[in-house]
LUMMARGU-218599 format. One record per residue (C-alpha): z, x, y. Coordinates in steps of 0.2 Angstrom, whole numbers, plus 2048, in hexadecimal, padded with zeros to 3 digits. Layout:
REM LUMMARGU-218599
ZXY...
***
This chain:
REM LUMMARGU-218599
421CCEB6B41FCBDB6340ECBBB6A408CCBB63410CC7B52407CB7B533F6CBFB573F8CCCB493FCCBFB3D3EDCB5B423E2CC4B403E9CC8B2F3E7CB6B293D5CB7B303D2CC7B263D9CC0B173CECB0B183BFCBBB1B3C3CC7B0D3C5CB8B013B4CB1B073ABCC2B043B2CC4AF33B2CB3AEB3A6CA8AF5397CB3AFB396CBDAEB390CCDAF338DCDCAE839CCE7AE5397CF6AF0394CEAAFF3A4CE1AFC3AFCF0AFC3A6CF7B0B3AACE7B153BCCE6B0E3BECF8B143B8CF4B263C4CE5B263D3CEFB203D1CFEB2C3CBCF5B3C3D1CE3B3A3CCCDBB4B3BCCE5B4D3B8CE3B3B3B9CD0B3C3ADCD0B4B3A1CDCB423A0CD1B3239CCC2B3D38ECCBB44387CD5B3638FCCEB2638BCBCB2537FCB7B1736FCADB1936FC9CB10362C8FB0D34FC90B0B347C95B1C335C97B1732CC87B13319C82B13315C71B0E303C75B0B306C85B01303C7CAF12F1C79AF62EEC8BAF42F1C89AE22FEC97AE2308C90AD42F9C8DAC92F2C9EACC302CA6AC8304C9DAB82F2CA2AB32F5CB4AB7305CB4AAD2FCCADA9E2EFCBAAA02FCCC8AA1306CC1A922F7CC0A872F1CD2A8D2E1CCBA932E1CD2AA52D0CDBAA82D6CEBAB02C9CF3ABC2D2D04AB92D8D05AA72E5D12AAB2EFD05AB52F1CFAAA5302D02AA3309CF9AB2307CE8AAA31ACE5AAB31ACE9ABE30CCDDAC1317CD0AB7327CD4AC131FCD0AD2314CC2ACB322CB8AC2330CBAACF327CBCAE0316CB2ADD30ECC2AE12FCCBFADB2F3CCEAD52E1CD1ADC2D6CDFAD72C8CDDAE42CFCE6AF32CACF4AFE2D7CFEB072D7D0AB152E6D15B172EED1AB282FBD28B2B2F8D29B3E2FCD1CB4B2EDD20B562E1D1DB482EAD0EB412EBD05B522D9D0AB562D3D01B462DECF2B4A2D8CF0B5B2C6CF1B552C9CE4B492D2CD9B552C3CDBB612B7CD5B542C1CC6B4F2B7CB6B4E2C3CA8B482D6CADB482E2CBBB4B2F4CBBB43300CC9B48312CCBB4231CCDBB4732ECDFB4732DCE9B57321CE6B65323CF0B7531DCEAB86316CFCB89304D03B8A300CFFB78308CEEB782FFCEAB882EFCF0B812F0CE5B722F6CD6B7C2E6CD8B872DBCD7B782E4CC8B712E2CBFB822D0CC4B832CDCBDB712D7CADB752CCCAAB842BDCABB782C4C9DB6E2CCCA7B602DCCA0B592EACADB5C2FCCACB56308CBAB5A319CBBB51327CC8B55339CCAB4F344CC6B5E351CD4B5A344CE2B57339CDDB66348CDAB7233FCE4B7F332CD7B81333CCFB9232FCBDB96320CC3BA1318CCBB9231ACBBB87314CB0B95304CB9B97300CB6B85305CA3B862FBCA1B962ECCA6B8C2EFC99B7F2F6CA5B72304C9EB67313CA9B68322CA8B5C333CB1B5B33CCB4B4A34ECAFB4A350CAEB5D361CACB65368C9CB6B36DCA5B7B35FCAFB83361CC2B80371CC0B7636CCC0B6437BCC2B5736FCC1B4836ECD4B4636ACD2B3435CCC7B2C34FCCFB3733CCCDB33338CDFB30326CDBB2B316CE1B33307CD7B2F2F6CD4B382E9CC9B312D8CC7B392CCCB9B342D4CB7B232CACC7B1D2D3CD6B242E6CD9B222F1CE7B29302CEBB2130ECFAB2231AD03B2D313D04B3E31ACF9B4C312CF6B5D317D02B6A313D13B72320D1CB68315D18B58307D22B60312D31B61316D2EB74329D2FB72334D3DB7A341D3AB6D337D39B5D327D42B61319D3FB5431BD2FB4A316D31B38314D20B2F309D18B222FFD08B242F1CFFB1B2E1CF6B202DDCEAB122CECE0B0E2CCCD4AFF2D6CC6AF72E7CCFAFA2E4CC9B0C2E7CB7B062F9CBCB002FCCC5B112F6CB5B1A302CAAB10310CB5B1530CCB4B2730ACA2B2731BCA0B1E323CABB2B31ACA2B3931FC91B34331C96B34331C9DB45325C91B4E324C7EB51311C7FB5130FC80B3E300C86B352F8C7AB292EDC7EB1A2DBC83B1F2CFC8DB142CAC97B232DACA1B222D7CA6B102C6CAEB0E2CACBEB062BBCC4AFD2B4CD0AEF2B5CE1AF92BBCEFAED2C5CF3ADD2D7CF7AE42E4CECADB2F2CE6AE7301CDAAE6309CD5AF731BCD4AF4328CCDAFF33BCCEAFF349CC8B0A35BCC0B0B354CAFB0734FCB5AF5359CB6AE6351CC6AE034FCD7AEA33DCD7AE5337CE6AEE345CF1AE7342CEBAD6330CF0AD8336D01ADD341D03ACE334CFDAC2328D0AAC9334D18AC8339D14AB6326D14AB1324D26AB831ED33AAC31AD41AB8320D3FACA327D33AD7323D37AE932ED2DAF632CD2DB09339D23B13342D24B23353D1EB1B358D22B0A368D19B05364D12AF4370D07AEB377D0CAD9368D04AD035BD0DAD9364D1DAD9367D1CAC7354D19AC4350D29ACE35ED32AC5357D2DAB4346D31AB834BD43ABF356D46AAF347D41AA533CD4FAAC333D44AB9330D4DACA339D44AD8334D49AE933CD40AF8337D43B0A342D3DB19341D40B2B34BD4FB3334ED44B4335AD36B41358D26B4B368D1EB44376D2BB42380D22B35371D1EB2B36BD30B2C37BD37B2537BD2AB17369D30B1336ED42B1237CD3DB07370D34AFB363D42AFA371D4EAF8376D45AE8364D45AE2363D58AE4370D5AAD7363D51ACB355D5EACF34CD53ADB342D5BAEA347D56AFB33DD59B0B341D57B1D332D52B28332D5DB37322D57B4132AD48B4A331D39B4232DD33B3032DD20B2F321D1EB20328D13B1131ED18B02320D1CAF0313D23AE4315D25AD230AD30AC72FBD2EAD22F7D1CACC303D10AD430AD0FAE5313D05AF2311D04B05319CF8B11328CF5B1C337CF7B10342D06B1234DD0CB0435ED05B0A368CF5B08362CEEB19350CEEB12354CE8B01361CDAB05361CD6B18350CD8B20340CCEB1C334CDBB15322CDCB0E31ACEAB04309CECAFC30ACF2AEA2FACFBAE62F2CFFAD52E5D0BAD92E2D1EAD52D9D22AE42E6D1AAF02F4D23AE72EBD34AE82E9D31AFB2FBD2EAFD2FFD3DAF22F4D48AFD2FCD41B0D30DD45B05307D57B01301D59B13312D53B1A31BD60B0F312D6EB1931BD66B2832CD65B2033AD70B1B341D6FB09353D6BB0735AD74AF836AD71AF0371D82AF636DD7DB08374D6CB06384D73B00386D7EB10387D6FB1C396D6FB273A7D66B243A2D5BB32392D55B2A39BD53B1A3A7D47B2239AD3DB2B390D3CB1A3A0D35B123A3D28B1F391D23B1F390D22B0C39FD16B0C398D0AB18386D0DB12385CFCB09387CF3B1A37DCFEB25
***
């Protein structure tokens, strides 16, 4: 009995110390703090272990690049800030002048340089996206840089690996960066084939003990591909057969991805190099060949990054600013919809102001707790007059927002705490009427493949579902 009492006392002391740390030292926001305190109170031993795995904060600067100054980023940012402050920016599309404050937000606090000379191709189908990517990879002349959260060693993964090996043998520089947790199914044989072909391979936040990675949080959720400094890919598709719709569990995979040409590719390249230099000991130095860009079109773009290393939740702030500028409508597609109070308030204010809010989520869950928390959140929006659609034609993984057919965002960030605070994400904020209309058209087509969740239908859900939603909502801030 004395031993048991001693153990219980030790657990209570550890819980007290941990609770003190959460409240007074780590300065988490209130909702996250209460969620962790609830876990510690109700399941003290398991809660302590869960916090060690999931709850620790990231400290210190992890992305550095000594030669970044040679790009003149700071100088270009200051020049653009002065132009914006003096209202002298020459807009190629005058209707976009109203988003001056959004440009400023990303430029001032994220160094997201604004370029208006881009051409963008939009993909909503995995087969089309990867066909285009493979064609561009096969035509590479100088270098290929790939960063994906998930890479599977299946047919698609092997096909892309074969192309990379072929290009490396032709003398093209190839760098391949993957997230160690997201791509945990990658085996040593797959990686060795790449390395044997003189391809540089890097893993983001790998474990100290092989195959045992306790860094569940702080994953690199970005998806970037840069070819010859002139073509860039950004969006939601990972590399694997399931993203071609070959999954028995999910069926068709509906996502959104962009192929970009123009000066925005320079910013995408900078993001890749920063991530690469963190993960690999073979650092990339400054070379003009990586930053070609070019005058290609007239689409305005800012490439915006966010992550636990930053002071501001930049992509979330961009979402909120977009929503608060809406006069007519806001269309949102996301696999996970667990907004915090600030984003929910922005949507609520917009809806109560007469703005049409339409949110589309998948009908198939891939994470049950996250799905029930999503249902709880959209249920709250229904009370404000929003329209909610459940996508039925497989799994919806797109992360898009469109406002008034003028400004939009496509990237890797979901609408949840994990994307806003815990993962490393990257989005393209697009200022272009034509791209916005393409995204609206895709949304409308998806409505034909969806069922609408009305307020009356939502209120008919079972007691069991209500209970699951309640529990999931409580722990939503730490999901």
